[in-house]
N, C-alpha and C positions, 0 to 999 in steps of 0.2 A: 427323291425329284418331286413328287407330287406334294411333299411338306414345303418343299422350296418354292413352288410354282404357287402354292396358296399365299405364302408369306408375301412373296413378290405383288401378288394380285391384291392383298390387302394393303401395301405400301401405295400401290397406284392407285385404290380407293381412297384411300386417306390424303393421297397430295389433290387428288381431285374433290374434295371437300367430304364432309358429313353430312347427314341426313338432319335438317334443322327442326321439323316440328317435333318429332318424338323426344330429341334429345332437350326441347323446351321444358317438356313434363318432367323429365328427367332431373333436369337444373333446379326446377321448383319443388320437385321432391327433395332433393339436396337442400335447397334454402329452407324448408319448412323443418327438415331436420336439424339444420343447424340453429334455426330460432328456438326451436324446443331446447336444444344444450343452453343456450343463453339465459331463458326463460327460467330452467332449473336451477343455473348457478345464481342467479337473482331472486330465489325463492317464489315466483310465480308459478306453482305447480301445475295449477288446471289449466293457463295457457300454454303449458308446455306438453301436457296431455293433449290437447286439442291441437296443436301442431303436428304432433306426431299422427293423429287421425286423419288430419288434412293429407300428410305424407302418405298415408297408405292409400288414401283415394288417385292421388296423383299417380303413384306407383301404379295404380291398376290402369290408368288412362294411358301411361306411355306406350304398354305392350301392346293395347289394343290399337292404338294409332298408328304404332310401326306395322301392325301386320294388315290394316284395312289399307295404307298408303303404300304397302308394299316397300317399306322403307326400314326392313331388319338388317343389321349390320352387325359384325362381331365387335366392333368399337362400341355400339350402341349396347350390346350386352354387357361388356365388361364396365363401360361406364356406370350404366344401371345397376351392377352388383357393388361397384365401389360406393356409390350413392345410398345404396340400400343398407350396406355396414353402417354408415354415419346415422341414418335416419332410424333403422330397425334395429340397430345394435348398440352403437354408442350412445344414441339419445336416451332411449329406456335405461340403460344403466346408469346414466349421469342423474336421469330423473329419479330413480331408486336411490342412489347413493345419497344425492342433495336431500331428498325427502325425509330419508332415514338419518342422517345426522343433524338435521335440522329440529328434529321431534325425540330421538332416542340416542342421542350423544351419552347420556348417564346412564342409560340402561344396558348398553351391549358393547363389546369391543368393537372398535372401527373397523379392525381387521377384517371381521366377517363381512361387513358391508362392501368394502373395496374388493375382498376377494369373489363375493358373489357376483358383483357386477363384472368384474374380469371373466368370470366364467360363462356368463351371458354374452358378452361380446366375442368371447373365443368360439363358442358353440355356434353364433350367429355366423361368424367368419367360414366355418367349416361348412356349415348348411349351404352357405352361397357358392363355395367353391365347390362343393360335390353338385350342386345344381348346374351350374356352368359347364362340369364335365359330364353330366346327363343329359345335357342339351346335345352336346356333340355326340354322344352314342345313339340317341332315338330321343322322339319326341310323343309324349303319353298324354292322356287326358287325367293324369295325377300327378302328385308331387312326393318325390319319398323325403317323408318327414314333414314336420308341420312348419309350413311357410314361414319365413320370417316376418312379412308384413302382419299374418295372421297371430303369430307370436307377439309380436308388439303392441299390436291392438289388445290381446287378452291381457296382457300383465299391465298395461295403461289404463284399461278402463276399469280393471280391479283396484287398481290403486286411486283411482277417480272416485271410486265409491267410497272408499275410506276417507278421502278428503272431504267429499260432499257429507256424509253422515256422521263425521268425526268419531268413528269407532274408536273401542278402547285401543289405547296405543300399543301395548304388548300384544293383544290378539290382532290388531292390523299388521302389524310387523310380521309375525308369524305367518298369516295368511297370504300376504305380498310374498313373502321370500319363499314359501312354497309353489306359488304360481310361477314364479321366476324360476325356480329349481325344475319344476314340471316343464314349462316351456322350452328351457333349454335342452332338457333331455329327450324331449319329442323332436325338438329341430334335427337332431344327428340319428334318429332311428329310421328305420325303413317301412314305418307304417305308412300306408297309402293316404292321399288327402285329396279330393278332387280338385281339380285347379280351374274347371268351368270354361277351359278354352276350345271345345268341342261344340262349335256354334249349331251342328246339326241336332244335338240334343234340345237346345233351345228353339230352333225352328220348329220342333213337333208339339211345342208347348200350347195348350189350347189358348184361344183368344183370351177367356176370361182369364186365364192363369197371367195374361199379362197386366193386371191391373194389381198384382201382388207388387211389382217393381215401384211405382209411385207412392204405394200404401207404405211400404218399408222406409223410402225417402222421408215420407211425411212423419212416421212413428218415430225418426231418428231425430228429425229437428224439433218435435215435441218434449221426447225424453231421451237424449242421447245417452248418457249413462247407462240406464237400464237396457235399452233396446240393444246398446253394442256390446254389453255385457251377457246378453243371452245369447246373440248371435255368435259371439265367441266362444261361450261354452258349449253352443250346440254342434260347431264345428270342430271343437277339439274334441267332442266326444263321438262325432261322426267318423272319424279315422279309427277310434279305438272299436267301434262299433262294427267296423268293416273287419278288423282282425279277428274279433269274436265270430263274425259271419262266416268268414273263410275257413277258419277252425272248426266250427260245426259242420261245414259242408265237407270238408275232408274227412271227418270222422265218419261222416255219413256214409260218403262215397266208399272208405274203407270197410265199412261193414258191410255193404252191398257186396262187394268186389269177395269179401270173405265168406258171404253167403252163397254166392253163386261157385265158388271152387267146391 
C-alpha cells in the first residue's frame, strides 16, 4: 500500500509539473555531454575534453541548486542519472575510442579499444544505479565508489595531457588505458569518497580558508590541464588513503583489545 501511495503521489507531482531551474542545469549538462560526443567523432579531441569538464561543473550545480531551492524530486534524480550516463559514461568512452582509433589503428586490435570503451560505460551505469539505490536507503557525506563525474574528469584530463604534450604514442595508449581501467574498477568498489555535501563542515572553515576557492578557480583558468590533473589524482588517492587509514585503525584497535584481555 505504501508503494502504491508513493507512486500515485509521484504521478500527481508529474502532472502538476517539474522543477525548472535544477533541470535546466541538468539539460545543460546533457547538452555538454552530447557536444563532446560530436566533437570526438569530428576529431576535435581538446574541445571534447573541455565539454566534459563543463558538464562536470554543471552537474555539480544542479544538485546544489535543487537542494538550495528545495526542488529535489525523484524525477530530477532519475533525469540527472540518465544525463550523467551520457556525459560521464558514453562521452568519455567515445572520446577514448575516437582518439585511439585516430592514432593507433595500425598498432593494436580495434576490438580492445571498443571493449574497453564498453567496459567504462557499463561500470558507469552500474555506479549510477547503485548511487540511486543508495539514496533511497540513506544519505551520507560520502560516495560509495569513485563518483562518475570525478572518474570522467580523471580520464579526460589525463588524455588531455597526452594531446597537449604529444607523448609517445604507445606510452600514451598504455597510460590512458590504465587510467580508464582503474577509474572503471574504482567506480564499482565500496571505497568511500567524500561528497562535500555536508555544509556544516564548510561553515567551520576559517575566513582565510575561503581564499582557496577563488584561487583554485584562477589556477584552473591559468593552467586547466595540470591543475585539474592534480586535483583528480589527489581525489583518486584520497579514497585509497581512507581505506588504508581505516585498516590501520582497525588493526590498532584489535591489538589494544587483545592487550586488555
